[in-house]
C-alpha positions in Angstrom: 73.7 84.2 126.4 77.1 86.3 127.0 79.1 87.7 124.1 82.0 89.8 124.0 82.3 91.9 121.0 85.2 93.7 119.8 85.8 96.6 117.5 88.9 97.8 115.7 90.2 101.1 114.9 88.4 101.2 111.4 85.2 100.0 112.9 85.1 102.8 115.3 87.0 105.5 112.8 84.4 108.1 112.6 81.0 109.1 114.9 79.5 107.7 112.1 81.0 104.2 112.5 80.5 104.5 116.1 76.8 104.8 115.5 77.0 102.1 113.5 79.0 99.8 116.0 76.2 100.9 118.5 73.3 99.9 116.4 74.8 96.3 116.0 75.7 96.1 119.6 72.3 97.2 120.6 70.4 94.5 118.4 72.6 92.1 120.3 71.5 93.3 123.7 67.9 93.8 122.4 67.9 90.1 121.8 68.9 89.1 125.2 72.6 88.6 125.3 74.3 90.3 127.9 77.2 92.0 125.5 80.6 93.4 126.8 82.2 95.3 124.0 85.6 96.1 123.8 86.9 99.2 121.7 90.0 100.0 120.1 91.2 103.7 119.6 89.8 105.5 116.3 91.8 104.7 113.4 94.9 106.7 113.1 94.7 108.0 116.8 97.5 106.0 118.3 99.8 106.8 115.6 98.8 110.7 115.9 99.9 110.5 119.6 103.1 108.4 118.8 104.1 111.2 116.2 103.2 113.8 119.1 105.4 112.1 121.4 108.4 111.5 119.1 108.1 115.7 118.3 108.8 116.0 121.9 111.3 113.3 122.8 113.7 111.1 120.4 113.3 108.3 122.9 110.1 109.1 125.1 109.9 107.4 128.3 107.8 104.0 128.3 105.9 105.0 131.3 104.6 107.9 129.8 103.8 106.4 126.3 101.4 104.1 127.9 99.7 106.8 129.6 99.6 108.7 126.5 98.6 105.8 124.2 95.8 104.6 126.3 93.7 107.5 126.0 92.7 106.9 122.6 90.8 103.9 123.7 89.1 105.4 126.2 87.8 108.0 124.2 86.4 105.3 121.9 84.8 103.6 124.8 83.0 106.6 126.2 81.7 107.5 122.7 80.3 104.5 122.2 78.8 104.1 125.7 77.1 107.6 124.8 76.0 106.3 121.4 74.2 103.6 123.1 72.6 105.5 125.3 71.0 107.7 123.0 69.7 104.7 121.6 68.2 104.0 124.5 70.2 101.3 125.4 71.9 101.4 129.1 75.8 101.3 128.6 78.5 102.1 130.9 82.2 102.5 129.9 85.3 100.9 131.7 88.9 101.6 131.7 91.3 98.4 131.9 91.8 99.6 135.6 88.0 99.2 136.0 87.7 96.2 134.9 90.2 94.5 136.9 92.7 93.8 134.0 96.0 93.4 136.1 99.6 93.0 134.0 103.1 92.9 134.7 105.2 96.1 134.8 106.5 95.9 131.2 105.4 99.0 129.7 104.3 99.1 126.0 104.2 95.2 126.0 102.7 93.9 129.2 101.4 90.6 129.8 98.1 90.2 131.4 98.6 88.3 135.0 94.9 88.4 136.4 91.4 89.6 135.8 88.9 90.3 138.3 86.2 90.7 136.2 83.5 91.3 139.0 82.6 94.7 138.3 81.9 93.9 135.0 79.7 90.8 135.7 77.4 93.0 138.2 77.2 95.7 135.4 76.0 92.7 132.8 73.9 91.3 135.8 72.1 94.5 136.0 71.5 94.6 132.1 73.9 96.9 131.0 76.3 97.0 128.1 79.8 97.0 129.3 82.2 99.1 127.0 85.8 98.4 127.5 88.7 100.4 126.7 91.0 98.1 125.1 94.9 97.8 124.8 95.3 98.5 128.5 95.5 97.6 132.1 97.2 98.3 135.4 100.4 97.0 136.5 100.7 94.6 139.7 103.1 96.9 141.4 102.2 99.1 144.2 102.1 102.0 142.0 99.4 100.6 139.9 100.6 102.3 136.8 98.9 102.3 133.4 100.1 99.6 131.0 99.6 98.6 127.4 99.7 95.4 126.0 101.2 96.2 122.6 99.8 96.9 118.7 96.8 94.9 118.7 96.4 94.5 122.2 92.4 94.9 121.8 92.0 91.5 120.7 93.9 90.4 123.5 91.8 92.5 125.8 88.8 90.7 124.3 89.8 87.2 124.5 91.1 87.7 128.0 87.7 89.1 129.2 85.6 86.4 127.4 87.6 83.8 129.3 87.1 85.6 132.7 83.6 85.9 132.1 83.2 82.6 130.6 81.6 83.8 127.6 79.7 81.6 125.0 81.4 83.4 122.0 83.9 86.2 121.4 83.5 88.2 117.9 86.3 90.0 116.5 84.9 92.6 114.2 87.3 94.1 111.8 87.4 95.5 108.2 87.7 92.2 106.4 85.3 89.5 106.6 87.3 86.6 108.1 90.7 84.7 107.5 91.8 84.4 103.7 94.2 82.0 102.3 96.1 84.9 101.6 95.8 88.8 101.7 93.5 89.7 99.3 95.3 93.0 98.5 98.2 90.6 97.0 96.2 87.8 96.0 92.5 88.6 94.4 92.0 84.9 94.2 92.3 84.6 97.9 89.8 82.4 99.6 87.6 83.1 102.8 88.1 80.4 105.3 84.7 79.1 106.9 86.8 77.6 109.8 90.8 77.1 110.8 92.2 75.7 113.9 93.9 77.6 117.1 97.2 76.3 115.9 96.8 77.4 112.4 95.7 80.7 113.2 98.4 81.3 115.6 101.3 80.3 113.3 99.5 83.0 110.7 99.5 85.6 113.2 102.9 85.3 114.2 104.1 85.3 110.5 102.6 88.3 109.7 99.1 88.0 109.0 97.3 91.1 110.6 93.8 89.6 111.4 94.3 88.9 114.7 97.2 89.8 117.4 99.3 86.5 118.4 98.9 86.5 122.0 95.2 86.9 121.7 95.1 83.5 119.8 97.2 81.9 122.5 95.1 83.2 125.0 91.8 81.7 123.1 93.8 78.4 122.7 94.8 78.0 126.2 91.5 78.8 127.7 89.3 77.3 124.7 87.5 80.8 123.7 85.0 80.1 121.3 86.4 82.8 118.5 84.8 84.3 115.2 86.2 86.9 112.9 83.6 88.9 111.3 83.4 92.2 109.4 81.6 95.3 111.0 80.8 96.2 107.7 78.4 93.3 106.7 76.5 90.5 108.2 78.5 87.9 106.7 79.4 84.9 108.7 83.1 85.1 109.2 85.8 82.6 110.0 85.6 80.4 113.2 88.5 79.6 115.3 87.9 76.0 116.6 89.9 72.9 117.8 91.8 70.8 115.3 89.5 68.0 114.0 90.1 65.2 111.3 88.8 67.4 108.4 91.3 70.2 108.9 94.3 67.3 108.4 93.1 66.6 105.0 93.9 70.3 103.7 97.7 70.3 103.2 98.1 74.2 103.5 95.5 76.6 104.5 97.2 79.7 103.9 100.4 81.8 102.7 101.4 85.1 104.4 104.7 87.5 104.5 106.1 89.7 107.2 107.7 92.6 105.9 108.7 94.0 109.3 112.0 91.8 109.2 115.3 92.5 109.9 118.7 90.0 109.7 121.6 90.6 112.0 124.6 88.7 111.8 127.5 88.6 114.4 130.6 88.1 112.2 133.6 86.3 113.3 132.5 85.5 116.6 134.8 82.7 118.6 133.5 79.4 118.0 133.2 78.1 121.7 130.7 77.3 124.2 128.6 80.1 125.4 128.6 82.8 122.7 125.0 81.9 121.6 123.7 81.7 125.0 125.2 85.4 126.0 124.2 87.1 122.8 120.4 85.8 123.0 120.6 86.4 126.7 121.3 89.7 126.6 118.7 90.4 123.3 115.9 88.5 125.6 116.8 90.7 128.4 116.0 94.0 126.2 112.4 92.2 125.7 113.3 91.8 122.1 111.8 88.7 120.3 114.3 86.6 118.0 112.8 84.3 115.3 115.1 82.6 113.0 118.9 81.7 113.9 121.5 80.4 111.9 124.9 79.8 112.9 127.7 79.2 110.4 131.3 77.9 111.4 134.4 78.7 109.6 136.7 76.5 107.5 139.1 76.6 110.4 136.5 75.9 113.2 138.0 78.9 115.2 135.4 81.4 114.3 131.6 81.3 113.4 128.8 83.9 111.9 125.3 83.9 114.0 122.5 85.3 111.9 119.1 86.0 113.3 115.8 88.1 112.5 114.1 90.2 114.8 111.1 92.6 113.8 112.4 95.8 112.1 111.0 98.0 114.7 113.7 96.4 117.1 116.6 96.5 115.0 118.4 99.3 116.2 118.3 98.1 119.9 119.4 95.0 118.6 122.3 96.3 116.7 123.3 98.0 120.0 123.3 94.8 121.9 125.2 92.8 119.4 127.6 95.4 118.5 128.5 95.6 122.3 129.1 92.3 122.3 131.0 91.9 119.4 133.6 94.2 120.9 134.0 92.4 123.8 134.4 89.3 122.2 136.8 90.9 119.5 134.6 89.9 116.7 134.6 91.5 113.2 131.4 93.5 113.5 127.8 93.3 112.9 126.3 93.4 109.1 122.7 94.2 108.9 120.5 93.4 106.0 116.7 95.1 106.4 115.3 94.8 102.9 113.9 91.3 103.5 110.8 89.5 104.3 109.8 86.3 105.8 107.3 84.7 103.6 105.4 81.1 105.3 102.9 78.4 104.4 100.7 76.9 107.4 98.6 74.1 107.5 98.0 71.3 109.9 98.1 68.9 107.1 101.8 69.0 106.8 101.7 66.8 109.9 100.1 63.8 107.8 102.0 64.7 104.2 105.5 64.8 103.0 106.9 66.8 100.4 105.6 70.0 101.4 108.5 72.0 102.0 110.1 70.7 98.5 107.1 71.7 96.9 107.5 75.2 98.4 111.4 75.6 97.6 110.7 74.4 93.7 107.8 77.2 93.4 110.2 79.5 94.4 113.0 78.5 92.7 110.9 78.3 89.5 110.9 82.2 89.8 114.1 82.6 90.6 113.6 83.9 94.3 116.6 83.1 96.7 116.1 81.6 99.9 118.1 83.3 102.5 117.1 81.5 105.8 114.6 78.5 106.1 112.5 77.6 109.7 110.0 75.0 110.1 107.6 73.6 112.7 105.0 70.6 112.3 102.9 72.9 110.6 104.4 75.6 108.9 107.6 76.5 106.7 109.1 80.1 106.8 111.6 81.2 104.3 113.5 84.7 104.5 114.0 86.3 101.2 114.5 89.7 99.7 111.8 92.0 99.8 111.4 92.8 96.6 110.2 89.5 95.8 107.8 88.9 98.8 104.6 89.7 97.1 105.3 87.8 94.0 106.5 84.8 96.5 103.2 85.0 98.0 101.2 84.7 94.4 103.4 81.9 93.5 102.7 80.0 96.6 99.0 80.3 96.9 98.8 79.0 93.2 101.1 76.0 93.6 99.1 74.8 96.5 96.1 75.4 94.8 94.4 77.3 97.7 92.4 79.6 95.2 90.3 76.3 95.0 87.2 75.6 97.7 88.4 72.4 100.1 
């Protein structure tokens, strides 16, 4: 059996925790499995490095940031390999470059292009445990610069390596016991799910659930990587992420989530003519920013329009710069920014075959006087933008309205 395990920052947050991880890994290795281990930076390390960079420079160069931030995972990998060796397990640590992760050149948010995992496979065939620094690779350009995969990128490293190695299972170890119907910190009655589909997990991850990075779920779905989310602090079975089946469709809603990292921008009084929206969102995309919801309102005279859209709050400043520049070029009235917003969402593959889900959501929010600012839908989710002060209340209200505290 070939097993890929990934341990997050809290799982390797201290030398004691690293030793605990090494004990778990050694058990798997001694049972006869070939084990590749992906580790994140120790908890708090990436933020510490970010603070140092910001003290040096208000707008640090992204290439240098990649080199700086990738160091945290290399420290964790080396320490984990040393802990395994101390326990009598032959282990070897690898950087992203050494295990053949090749990316594009988009620093701080690179995308994996190829993985040449031959060196890792040879180490595994020799009976070594391969310990890999997550979150990083090298660019495919001639310079071969160090790149990073964005926050949560160690999840992507693990899933991508599991696909390249044709692993039998990819285990994501974190500080929670699996995927819950809502954040237990907001809804104490939230229930751990035994199984969830790739599609549902992808929606939950993209809508604010912090259990898995979005791109890692996309990768798992594309390559059919068997995936389980488990706690590194106990031996509970966790949540399996699998292909959708008929039983899953019987459940109307599987989870509720909220994303507080949102900003709403409105281009005010833009000329109502073809090409304006295309120009705006082409420039936003060209800056590497991801837009979520979009709403366009036409004025009563039909000559101008307000275009509203949401972006992650961390990208708000760059989005305002781009939109403001376009507003000046077009002679629009300007840009309005609202940052105290959150996006609350319900997700479930059962929505494909059941009607009235959206109206039930809107009724539940209205019953608690929660105003909806924007709405977006897909086959298996409904999202509403609301004032941030109501975000946690909205999650609790929706969790109760759809009976998610009850076992399916």
